N, C-alpha and C positions, 0 to 999 in steps of 0.2 A: 382589195380597187384604191387606187390610187385619185389623187385627187385631179379635176379637170383644168386646165393650162387655158386659159386666154388670152385668145394673139387676133395679128392681121391673119387672115388665112396667104397663102400660097399654092402655087401649085401642087404639091403635091396632096391635097388636100381634095382636090378635084375629084376623086371617086369616092371618097366617100364623105362629099356635097351631095354627089347625083346618088346615091343612094338614102342619104338620112333627110334630102325633100323629099323621095316618093313612100318612106312612110309614114311623112309629117303630111302625103297628100295633095304633094307638085310635084307631079312626077317632069321630067327633064333626062335632055343629053347632053353629055358631058362637052360639049361644041360649044349649044346655049348656057350651059351657065359659065363656062368659062367665055365667051360674050359677052354673059352678064358683068361676071363680074371686070373683065377689060374695062366697061360701061364707067360703072360704081368707083372704078380706084380712080377717075379723070376729073370727077366729084368733090370740090374742098369742103361741097357741106355733107357729105356724105361718111359713113363710115360704118366697116363692115369688117366684123371679129372672129371667131369660130373657138368655138370650147374644144381642148381636144385633149384628151384623155389616152395616155398610153399610145399616142401616134394615131388616135382616129378622132376624125369630125365626129361629139358628140352633143352639137349645138352650134345653134350659131345669131346673131344677131347683128341686124339694121338700122342703122341712126341715120335721121335725112334733119337737118335745121335750114328747113327754106324760109327764104324771108316774106312773110305777110305784113304787108302795110307796114313796115320798117319796124318789123318784130320776129323775132325767133319762136315759131313752134317746132317743136322737137314731133318723132314720128318714130316708132321702133317696133319693130318687126324680129319676133323672137322664134326659133324654133330646138328644142330639143328633142333627143331621142329618150321612150319612155325606161 
């Protein structure tokens, strides 16, 4: 088994992300996931990452650093295949 590579998501990841989200209990259509990724890509304080193993998304992470009363609060959402 090859090591996973962590990188930004691309349009080629869409079907794999839809499958992964479904396995994690967050079913969504390809259109919904694409719209979310587009919306998140336009936010300077958000980072979305994909763990890729042999060309297949096996994990994802979302980090958001909103300004809360002049300080940064980091929220992390992580999902991966078992």
